[in-house]
C-alpha positions as CSV (number, residue, x, y, z in Angstrom):
1,M,-14.5,-17.4,-1.5
2,E,-14.1,-18.5,1.7
3,E,-16.3,-16.9,4.4
4,A,-14.6,-14.7,6.9
5,P,-15.3,-16.2,10.2
6,T,-16.4,-13.6,13.0
7,A,-13.7,-13.0,15.7
8,F,-15.8,-14.1,18.5
9,E,-18.4,-17.0,18.7
10,G,-22.1,-16.5,20.1
11,S,-24.6,-13.9,19.6
12,P,-23.6,-10.7,18.0
13,T,-23.5,-7.8,20.6
14,P,-25.4,-4.9,19.5
15,T,-23.1,-1.8,19.3
16,R,-23.5,2.0,19.0
17,R,-20.1,2.3,17.4
18,P,-19.8,3.6,13.7
19,T,-19.5,0.6,11.3
20,S,-19.5,0.3,7.5
21,A,-21.3,-2.6,5.8
22,A,-18.6,-2.8,2.9
23,A,-15.9,-3.2,5.6
24,E,-17.7,-5.7,7.6
25,E,-18.2,-7.8,4.4
26,I,-14.4,-8.2,4.1
27,L,-13.6,-8.0,8.0
28,G,-11.1,-10.8,9.1
29,G,-10.7,-11.9,5.4
30,Y,-7.5,-12.7,4.0
31,F,-6.5,-11.3,0.3
32,P,-3.6,-12.9,-1.4
33,V,-0.8,-10.7,-2.5
34,L,2.2,-11.8,-4.7
35,D,2.8,-15.6,-4.5
36,H,2.8,-15.9,-0.7
37,G,1.7,-13.1,0.8
38,F,-1.7,-11.7,2.1
39,V,-3.2,-8.5,3.4
40,A,-6.3,-8.7,6.1
41,L,-8.3,-6.0,7.7
42,V,-8.8,-7.4,11.2
43,D,-10.2,-4.1,12.7
44,Y,-11.1,-0.7,12.4
45,M,-12.3,2.2,14.5
46,G,-14.3,4.8,13.0
47,D,-15.4,5.9,9.6
48,D,-16.1,9.1,7.5
49,A,-18.6,10.5,9.9
50,S,-16.0,10.1,12.8
51,V,-13.7,12.5,10.8
52,E,-16.6,14.8,10.5
53,R,-17.4,14.6,14.3
54,A,-13.9,15.2,15.1
55,A,-13.8,18.3,13.1
56,R,-17.0,19.7,14.0
57,V,-17.0,18.5,17.8
58,S,-20.4,19.1,18.7
59,Y,-22.4,17.3,16.5
60,G,-23.6,13.8,17.4
61,Y,-24.6,10.7,15.2
62,G,-27.3,11.4,12.7
63,T,-27.3,15.1,12.6
64,R,-25.9,15.7,9.4
65,K,-26.5,14.9,5.6
66,V,-24.2,12.9,3.7
67,S,-23.6,15.6,1.3
68,M,-22.5,17.9,4.2
69,T,-20.1,15.3,5.4
70,R,-18.7,15.0,1.8
71,G,-18.2,18.6,1.4
72,L,-16.4,19.1,4.8
73,L,-14.3,16.1,4.4
74,R,-13.3,17.3,0.9
75,Y,-12.4,20.8,2.3
76,L,-10.4,19.2,5.0
77,R,-8.5,17.0,2.5
78,R,-8.0,20.0,0.1
79,H,-6.5,22.4,2.5
80,L,-4.3,19.6,4.6
81,H,-6.4,20.0,7.7
82,T,-5.4,16.3,8.7
83,T,-6.1,16.0,12.3
84,P,-9.6,15.0,12.0
85,S,-8.6,12.0,10.0
86,E,-6.4,10.8,12.4
87,M,-9.2,9.7,14.7
88,V,-10.1,6.9,12.6
89,E,-7.7,3.8,12.8
90,L,-7.4,0.6,10.8
91,C,-5.5,-2.6,11.9
92,F,-4.0,-5.3,9.3
93,H,-2.4,-8.4,9.4
94,C,0.1,-8.5,6.4
95,S,2.5,-10.9,5.2
96,M,5.2,-9.6,2.7
97,P,8.7,-10.5,1.9
98,I,11.6,-9.0,4.0
99,F,12.7,-6.7,1.5
100,V,9.1,-5.2,1.1
101,A,8.9,-4.9,5.0
102,R,12.0,-2.7,5.1
103,Q,10.4,-0.3,2.8
104,W,7.1,-0.5,4.5
105,V,8.5,0.2,7.9
106,R,10.3,3.4,6.9
107,H,6.7,4.8,7.5
108,R,7.2,5.3,11.3
109,T,3.6,6.5,12.0
110,A,2.2,3.3,12.6
111,S,2.1,0.6,15.6
112,V,3.9,-2.8,14.6
113,N,4.3,-6.1,16.0
114,E,6.5,-8.6,13.7
115,Y,6.5,-12.3,13.6
116,S,9.5,-13.1,15.7
117,G,12.3,-15.6,14.2
118,R,13.7,-15.5,17.9
119,Y,10.5,-17.3,19.5
120,S,9.1,-19.1,16.2
121,L,10.3,-21.1,13.6
122,M,10.3,-19.2,10.4
123,P,8.0,-20.6,7.6
124,L,10.3,-21.2,4.6
125,L,8.2,-19.1,2.0
126,F,10.4,-17.3,-0.6
127,Y,9.4,-14.6,-3.0
128,N,10.0,-15.3,-6.9
129,P,9.1,-12.6,-9.5
130,R,7.1,-13.5,-12.1
131,R,8.5,-13.3,-15.7
132,E,6.6,-10.3,-16.6
133,H,8.0,-8.5,-13.5
134,F,11.7,-9.2,-14.1
135,A,13.7,-6.6,-15.6
136,L,17.2,-4.7,-16.0
137,Q,18.3,-1.9,-13.9
138,S,17.0,1.4,-15.0
139,G,19.3,3.7,-16.7
140,S,17.6,6.7,-15.2
141,S,17.3,5.6,-11.8
142,N,19.4,4.1,-9.2
143,Q,16.4,2.6,-7.6
144,G,14.3,1.4,-10.5
145,R,13.6,-1.1,-13.2
146,A,14.1,-0.6,-16.8
147,T,11.2,-0.6,-18.9
148,G,10.5,-3.7,-21.0
149,D,11.1,-7.2,-20.5
150,A,14.4,-8.7,-19.9
151,D,15.6,-11.9,-21.8
152,A,13.7,-15.1,-21.1
153,E,17.1,-17.2,-20.8
154,L,18.4,-14.5,-18.4
155,Y,15.1,-14.9,-16.4
156,A,15.4,-18.6,-16.4
157,E,18.9,-18.4,-15.1
158,A,18.2,-16.1,-12.2
159,V,15.3,-18.2,-11.2
160,R,17.8,-21.5,-11.2
161,R,20.3,-19.4,-9.0
162,W,17.5,-18.2,-6.8
163,E,16.1,-21.6,-6.3
164,A,19.8,-23.1,-5.6
165,V,20.4,-20.5,-3.0
166,R,16.8,-21.0,-1.2
167,S,17.2,-24.7,-1.3
168,Q,20.5,-24.6,0.3
169,V,19.4,-22.0,2.8
170,A,16.3,-24.0,3.8
171,A,18.3,-27.1,4.4
172,D,20.7,-25.3,6.6
173,Y,18.1,-23.7,8.6
174,G,16.3,-27.1,9.0
175,W,19.4,-28.7,10.3
176,L,20.2,-25.8,12.5
177,A,16.8,-26.1,14.0
178,G,16.9,-30.0,14.1
179,E,20.2,-29.7,16.0
180,N,18.3,-27.2,18.6
181,V,20.8,-24.3,17.6
182,A,19.2,-21.1,18.9
183,R,16.5,-19.9,16.5
184,E,17.7,-16.3,16.9
185,L,21.1,-17.7,15.3
186,A,19.6,-20.2,12.9
187,R,17.7,-17.6,11.1
188,I,20.6,-15.3,10.3
189,D,21.3,-16.2,6.7
190,L,17.7,-16.4,5.7
191,P,17.8,-14.2,2.4
192,L,15.6,-11.1,2.0
193,S,13.3,-13.0,-0.2
194,T,11.8,-14.8,3.1
195,Y,8.3,-13.9,4.0
196,T,7.5,-12.1,7.4
197,Q,4.3,-10.9,8.7
198,W,2.8,-8.4,11.3
199,Y,0.2,-6.7,12.8
200,W,0.1,-3.1,11.4
201,K,-2.0,-0.2,13.1
202,I,-2.2,3.0,11.6
203,D,-4.6,6.2,11.6
204,L,-6.3,7.2,8.5
205,H,-4.4,10.4,7.8
206,N,-0.9,8.6,8.0
207,L,-2.3,5.6,6.0
208,L,-3.2,7.9,3.1
209,H,0.2,9.5,3.2
210,F,1.6,5.9,3.1
211,L,-0.7,5.3,0.4
212,T,0.1,8.2,-1.9
213,L,3.7,7.0,-1.8
214,R,3.4,3.3,-2.1
215,V,0.7,3.2,-5.0
216,D,2.7,5.7,-7.0
217,E,4.3,4.3,-10.3
218,H,7.6,5.1,-8.9
219,A,7.4,2.8,-6.0
220,Q,8.7,-0.7,-6.4
221,W,6.0,-2.9,-7.9
222,E,5.8,-5.4,-5.1
223,I,4.8,-2.8,-2.4
224,Q,2.6,-1.3,-5.0
225,E,0.7,-4.5,-4.9
226,Y,0.0,-4.0,-1.1
227,G,-0.8,-0.5,-1.4
228,R,-3.5,-1.5,-4.0
229,V,-5.2,-3.9,-1.8
230,I,-5.0,-1.8,1.4
231,A,-6.3,1.3,-0.6
232,A,-9.2,-0.9,-1.7
233,M,-10.0,-1.6,2.1
234,V,-10.0,1.9,2.9
235,K,-12.5,2.4,0.3
236,R,-14.8,0.1,2.0
237,V,-14.1,1.7,5.8
238,A,-14.3,5.6,4.5
239,P,-15.4,6.1,1.1
240,I,-15.7,9.8,1.1
241,S,-12.1,10.2,2.5
242,Y,-10.7,7.8,0.0
243,E,-12.7,9.8,-2.8
244,A,-11.0,13.0,-1.6
245,W,-7.5,11.4,-1.3
246,I,-7.8,10.1,-5.1
247,D,-8.8,13.6,-6.2
248,Y,-6.5,15.7,-4.2
249,Q,-3.6,13.4,-3.6
250,V,-3.3,10.6,-6.0
251,M,-4.6,12.7,-9.2
252,G,-3.7,16.1,-8.0
253,D,-0.2,17.6,-7.6
254,R,2.1,20.5,-6.2
255,L,3.3,23.2,-8.2
256,S,6.2,25.3,-7.3
257,R,6.6,29.1,-7.8
258,G,8.1,28.6,-11.4
259,E,5.4,26.2,-12.5
260,L,2.8,28.5,-11.4
261,R,4.6,31.3,-13.1
262,A,4.6,29.3,-16.4
263,L,0.8,28.7,-16.2
264,A,0.1,32.2,-15.7
265,R,2.0,33.1,-19.0
266,L,-0.5,30.6,-20.7
267,V,-4.0,31.2,-18.9
268,A,-5.5,34.3,-17.3
269,A,-8.0,34.0,-14.4
270,D,-10.3,36.9,-13.1
271,E,-13.9,36.8,-11.7
272,G,-15.5,36.0,-14.9
273,G,-13.3,32.6,-15.2
274,V,-10.2,31.3,-16.7
275,A,-9.3,31.8,-20.4
276,A,-6.2,30.7,-22.6
277,R,-4.0,33.8,-23.2
278,P,-4.1,34.3,-27.0
279,D,-1.2,32.9,-29.0
280,A,0.4,31.6,-25.7
281,S,3.1,29.1,-25.5
282,L,6.1,28.2,-23.8
283,S,9.1,26.4,-25.3
284,D,11.5,24.4,-23.1
285,G,13.8,27.6,-23.2
286,D,11.1,29.6,-22.1
287,L,10.6,27.4,-19.2
288,G,14.3,27.4,-18.4
289,G,14.2,31.4,-18.5
290,L,11.6,31.0,-15.6
291,G,14.0,29.1,-13.5
292,L,12.8,25.6,-14.2
293,S,15.7,23.0,-14.4
294,K,15.6,20.5,-17.3
295,R,14.5,17.7,-14.7
296,E,11.7,20.2,-13.4
297,I,10.6,20.8,-17.0
298,R,10.2,17.1,-17.5
299,E,8.2,16.8,-14.2
300,L,6.0,19.7,-15.1
301,K,5.0,18.1,-18.4
302,A,4.6,14.9,-16.5
303,K,2.1,16.7,-14.3
304,L,0.1,18.0,-17.1
305,A,-0.3,14.7,-18.9
306,P,-3.3,12.9,-19.0
307,R,-3.4,10.1,-16.5
308,D,-6.0,7.3,-15.9
309,V,-8.0,7.5,-12.5
310,P,-7.3,4.5,-10.4
311,D,-10.2,2.7,-9.2
312,F,-8.9,0.3,-6.5
313,E,-11.2,-2.6,-5.8
314,L,-11.0,-6.1,-4.0
315,D,-11.6,-9.4,-5.7
316,V,-13.9,-10.7,-2.7
317,S,-13.8,-14.0,-4.5
318,Q,-10.3,-14.4,-3.6
319,M,-11.0,-13.9,0.3
320,R,-9.6,-16.7,2.4
321,S,-10.1,-17.5,6.0
322,P,-7.8,-17.1,8.6
323,E,-7.5,-20.6,9.3
324,R,-6.4,-21.2,5.7
325,A,-3.7,-18.5,5.9
326,A,-2.4,-19.9,9.1
327,E,-2.5,-23.5,7.4
328,D,-0.3,-22.4,4.6
329,A,2.5,-20.8,6.9
330,L,2.5,-23.8,9.0
331,A,3.0,-25.9,6.3
332,A,6.2,-24.2,5.3
333,V,7.6,-24.4,9.0
334,P,10.5,-27.0,9.0
335,G,9.6,-30.0,10.9
336,A,5.8,-29.2,10.7
337,G,5.0,-31.0,7.5
338,G,6.5,-28.6,5.3
339,G,9.7,-27.0,4.1
340,Q,11.0,-24.6,1.3
341,S,8.0,-23.1,-0.9
342,G,9.4,-21.1,-3.6
343,P,7.9,-20.1,-7.1
């Protein structure tokens, strides 16, 4: 592990701002994602107590117990009272393939400042899927991969073709830059596998919404990897909010009117508790009679199936300094001692 340097040299300045010891440990440290990407938490404002104070307004520091904070934050998350969590903000420095960035930026509730290929030469870093993540097109989804590995020979041929394209593109980009062609034109044929980077600032509420979608198994695997690292960072900044998010969004689910009607046929609830109805069961035909389509029936079964609870954690031993991250990018810039960097 490389020690993450402080942002400013000199004696530390005392602060009355809320801080998290766990977040301070990794603040400014760069964690690798995929083959050339990274995520760094570069700044944050607020913590779980900030969410509580925004909700209660009248309370100052140190006037509540952690148990009371936890109860309130879980209530807010459970009932979708999300405005108080917008008072906490996190700022990240991220590097990802352009095709991941295009999915990422669909979440339009953040402030983004991206690396400019008009002002600067692009580092020629290209994403290459590993063998275990190479797959055929899904037969049931137009935007997903089939389960199971694809043929090894097919993977080898795909890699050969990717490398050939990238080698030519890198050579052309270097030539255009060397001929002093405008950078905004020299970049136009760089592929979607090229890495870009940005600063990305977002409030806690919208970040948790982003993560709910992007750590889901239906999201593209590559962006899931970024979601897992960011979720682990959220856990360090606001652990109670993180816990509530896991319980109510990641492991929880919504039920439609038809699904609730189906469950009411199976269990009875009264003041004494909840009990299974005697000899109650529902076939697919019964569920269809309640108005559920075949797809809704499959989705209901998936909601009720056992699932493992994720526990997102950072491997602190993998943390790198910002200088190391900058050196790696600079080494891949044409004319700066680098060039193409693929698999």
